[in-house]
Structures are given as structure tokens and as C-alpha cells.
C-alpha positions as CSV (number, residue, x, y, z in Angstrom):
1,X,20.6,11.4,-35.5
2,X,21.2,12.6,-31.9
3,X,18.2,13.0,-29.7
4,X,16.6,16.3,-28.1
5,X,17.4,16.0,-24.7
6,X,13.7,16.4,-23.9
7,X,13.4,12.9,-25.6
8,X,16.5,11.7,-23.8
9,X,15.1,13.0,-20.5
10,X,11.7,11.1,-20.9
11,X,13.7,7.6,-21.5
12,X,14.1,5.9,-18.3
13,X,17.3,4.3,-17.0
14,X,17.8,0.5,-17.3
15,X,17.2,-1.2,-13.8
16,X,20.9,-2.3,-12.4
17,X,21.2,-6.1,-12.0
18,X,21.6,-5.6,-8.4
19,X,18.2,-3.7,-8.2
20,X,16.2,-6.7,-10.1
21,X,17.8,-9.2,-7.9
22,X,16.7,-7.5,-4.9
23,X,13.1,-7.1,-6.7
24,X,13.2,-10.7,-7.1
25,X,14.2,-11.6,-3.5
26,X,11.7,-9.4,-2.2
27,X,8.7,-11.1,-4.2
28,X,10.1,-14.4,-3.2
29,X,10.3,-13.8,0.3
30,X,6.6,-12.0,0.5
31,X,5.1,-15.3,-0.8
32,X,6.9,-17.1,1.9
33,X,6.4,-15.0,4.7
34,X,2.6,-14.7,3.7
35,X,2.5,-18.3,3.5
36,X,4.4,-19.5,6.3
37,X,4.6,-16.4,9.0
38,X,8.1,-14.6,10.2
39,X,9.4,-17.9,11.8
40,X,8.2,-20.5,9.6
41,X,9.7,-19.0,6.3
42,X,13.1,-20.5,5.3
43,X,15.7,-18.5,3.8
44,X,16.7,-21.5,1.4
45,X,13.1,-21.2,0.2
46,X,13.1,-17.8,-0.5
47,X,16.6,-17.9,-2.1
48,X,14.9,-20.9,-4.4
49,X,12.0,-18.6,-5.5
50,X,14.6,-16.1,-6.3
51,X,16.2,-18.3,-8.6
52,X,19.7,-18.2,-6.4
53,X,21.8,-20.0,-3.6
54,X,20.7,-19.2,0.1
55,X,24.1,-17.6,0.6
56,X,23.7,-15.1,-2.0
57,X,20.9,-13.6,0.2
58,X,23.7,-12.1,2.4
59,X,25.2,-10.0,-0.8
60,X,21.5,-8.1,-0.3
61,X,20.3,-8.0,3.1
62,X,22.6,-9.2,5.8
63,X,19.8,-10.8,7.9
64,X,16.6,-12.2,8.0
65,X,15.2,-8.9,10.2
66,X,16.6,-6.9,7.4
67,X,14.9,-8.9,4.8
68,X,11.6,-8.6,6.8
69,X,11.9,-5.0,7.2
70,X,12.9,-4.3,3.5
71,X,9.8,-6.3,2.6
72,X,7.1,-4.2,5.0
73,X,8.9,-0.6,3.8
74,X,8.5,-1.7,0.5
75,X,4.6,-2.1,0.5
76,X,4.0,1.0,2.4
77,X,6.4,3.4,0.4
78,X,4.6,2.4,-2.8
79,X,1.7,2.6,-1.9
80,X,1.8,6.0,-0.4
81,X,3.9,7.0,-3.1
82,X,0.9,5.8,-5.7
83,X,-1.6,7.1,-3.6
84,X,-0.1,11.1,-3.6
85,X,0.5,10.4,-7.2
86,X,-3.2,9.7,-7.8
87,X,-4.2,12.8,-5.7
88,X,-1.7,15.0,-7.2
89,X,-3.1,14.0,-10.8
90,X,-6.7,15.1,-10.0
91,X,-7.9,18.5,-12.2
92,X,-8.1,21.3,-10.5
93,X,-9.8,22.5,-8.6
94,X,-10.6,18.7,-6.7
95,X,-13.1,18.4,-4.0
96,X,-12.0,17.4,-0.7
97,X,-14.3,14.4,-1.7
98,X,-12.4,13.8,-4.9
99,X,-9.2,13.8,-3.2
100,X,-10.7,10.9,-0.6
101,X,-12.1,9.1,-3.7
102,X,-8.8,8.8,-5.2
103,X,-6.8,7.5,-2.5
104,X,-9.5,5.1,-1.6
105,X,-9.2,3.8,-5.1
106,X,-5.8,4.0,-5.3
107,X,-5.0,2.1,-2.0
108,X,-7.4,-0.8,-2.5
109,X,-5.4,-1.1,-6.1
110,X,-2.4,-1.3,-4.8
111,X,-3.2,-4.1,-2.2
112,X,-4.7,-5.8,-5.0
113,X,-1.6,-5.5,-7.1
114,X,1.0,-6.2,-3.8
115,X,-1.2,-9.3,-3.1
116,X,1.3,-11.1,-1.4
117,X,3.5,-8.3,0.3
118,X,0.0,-6.8,1.7
119,X,-0.6,-9.9,3.2
120,X,2.4,-10.8,4.3
121,X,3.0,-7.1,6.2
122,X,-0.8,-7.5,8.0
123,X,0.8,-11.1,9.0
124,X,4.1,-10.1,10.3
125,X,3.5,-7.0,12.0
126,X,2.9,-8.8,15.3
127,X,5.7,-11.5,14.9
128,X,8.9,-9.8,14.2
129,X,11.1,-8.2,16.8
130,X,9.7,-5.4,19.0
131,X,12.2,-3.0,17.1
132,X,11.4,-3.8,13.5
133,X,7.6,-3.8,14.6
134,X,7.9,0.0,16.2
135,X,9.8,1.3,13.3
136,X,7.2,-0.5,10.9
137,X,4.2,1.1,12.9
138,X,5.8,4.3,12.9
139,X,6.1,4.5,9.1
140,X,2.6,3.2,9.1
141,X,1.2,6.2,11.0
142,X,2.8,8.6,8.7
143,X,1.4,7.6,5.9
144,X,-2.0,7.6,8.2
145,X,-1.0,11.2,8.6
146,X,-2.1,11.5,5.0
147,X,-5.5,10.1,5.2
148,X,-6.1,11.9,8.6
149,X,-5.7,15.1,6.5
150,X,-7.8,13.9,3.8
151,X,-10.7,13.4,6.4
152,X,-10.4,16.4,8.2
153,X,-10.2,18.2,4.9
154,X,-13.2,16.5,3.9
155,X,-15.4,17.1,7.3
156,X,-13.8,20.8,7.4
157,X,-15.6,21.4,3.7
158,X,-18.7,19.9,5.0
159,X,-18.4,17.2,2.6
160,X,-18.3,14.5,5.2
161,X,-20.4,13.9,8.4
162,X,-19.0,15.9,11.4
163,X,-20.5,13.9,13.8
164,X,-17.9,10.8,13.5
165,X,-14.8,10.2,15.3
166,X,-12.3,10.8,12.0
167,X,-9.9,8.0,13.6
168,X,-12.4,5.1,14.2
169,X,-13.3,6.5,10.1
170,X,-10.2,6.1,9.3
171,X,-9.2,3.0,10.8
172,X,-12.5,1.3,9.5
173,X,-11.5,2.4,5.6
174,X,-8.0,1.0,6.4
175,X,-9.1,-2.3,7.5
176,X,-11.7,-2.8,4.9
177,X,-9.1,-2.0,2.2
178,X,-6.0,-3.8,3.6
179,X,-8.3,-7.0,4.3
180,X,-8.8,-7.0,0.3
181,X,-5.3,-8.8,0.3
182,X,-6.7,-11.8,1.5
183,X,-10.6,-12.2,0.0
184,X,-9.5,-11.0,-2.9
185,X,-9.8,-13.7,-5.9
186,X,-9.2,-12.7,-9.5
187,X,-12.1,-13.2,-12.1
188,X,-15.5,-12.6,-10.4
189,X,-15.3,-8.7,-10.4
190,X,-12.1,-6.3,-11.1
191,X,-10.2,-4.4,-8.6
192,X,-11.6,-0.9,-10.0
193,X,-15.5,-2.3,-9.4
194,X,-14.4,-3.6,-6.2
195,X,-12.7,-0.1,-5.4
196,X,-16.1,1.4,-7.0
197,X,-18.3,-0.4,-4.1
198,X,-15.9,0.6,-1.0
199,X,-15.8,4.1,-2.6
200,X,-19.7,4.2,-2.5
201,X,-20.1,2.5,0.8
202,X,-17.6,4.8,2.5
203,X,-18.6,8.0,1.1
204,X,-22.3,7.7,1.0
205,X,-22.0,6.4,4.7
206,X,-19.9,9.6,6.0
207,X,-22.2,12.1,3.5
208,X,-23.8,14.6,5.9
209,X,-27.5,14.9,5.8
210,X,-29.3,16.6,2.5
211,X,-30.6,20.3,2.9
212,X,-34.2,19.8,4.8
213,X,-33.1,17.0,6.8
214,X,-33.1,17.0,10.3
């Protein structure tokens, strides 16, 4: 029987072999760069981790620089996409604090799920050649604009304190979330529990004074 068009549209297209290989290379590169840094990671080890010969890497990335830049892009792009999707999925009307909470929780979960990529990106940003660093920082600033709006919306709605510098707040939140890539260890606490604790500390610390307080 022929499937209805809606069912056919819902069926995901299979990944191309080249996409699967590229993903395997990036996963292997993330582990290698995390452990050994930009200069110390060997392309032969990255290739071996992806199950291929070193020369085959160049079918997918024409240089070490191209590989590391693709790796750094991947982490930011996937995290931003997940955060935007989590915010969009909130029921209407969601408060500014609800949107900020969803962003914090989702960013933390993505950092933990992309442990190697997140940690490697933090390490690499000051090791890579300047042109790559400047492009990477530009993409991070573009993602940071989303956080600036979330915080400004919450402040303007009176849902967080108005006496704090939002740039300091944003960098503090991002630093705390990103650092989880290095200290998180599976088993003791779930990522969801950690996210809940960070949300509580952040939002309660940002909350404005209750009515009747000075």
C-alpha cells in the first residue's frame, strides 16, 4: 500500500556515507584535540580513531586548520540550534524567565552530551591560528546575542534584577555551563539534576527583591 504523503514526509532521509564518515572524523578529532591540543594532536591518530588511513582525511578536510574549524563550528551550531528549539517548544505564553531557564538547561545538556567537542573548543580557541580564532569568536558572539536578548527581556519584564551588568551575568552563566565539560562525570548526578541546580542558583541569584523589601 502506498504511504500517505504526510507519512513519507515524516520519514527521515538516510545519512549519506560521506556524512557518516565526516561525523566519525569530527568525533575522533574532538577526542584528540581535547587530550593533546592543537599542535599535539596527530592526524594519523585522528584517522585511526575514525577507522581510516591518514591520507583519507584529505578527502573530507583539506588541512588541519579546516578540520579544527569545522569541529569548533559544529559545537556552536548544534548547541545554538538545540537552545532555540527548546525555547520555541515552550508553551505560550512563556515568561522571560521560562525562556532563560530553558536556555540554561539545554545548553548544559548539550555541553555534557558533546563533552569532547565542548572541552576541545575551550582549549583550542587560544591555540589555533588567529584567523580561525577570530572567525570562531565571531560565531560565538552571534550565539551570545541570543543570550543577551534573553537576559534583557527578563530584566525588562522585571523578572530578574536590574542592578547587575548583563554582560557580566551572561559571561558568568556561560562560563559555569561550559566548564561542566571538564568536571562532569557520569554516575553521581544526572545532567538534568545538574542543570536544575544551576538554574536554581542562577535565577534565584538574579531574582529581584520581593514586594515590601527595601
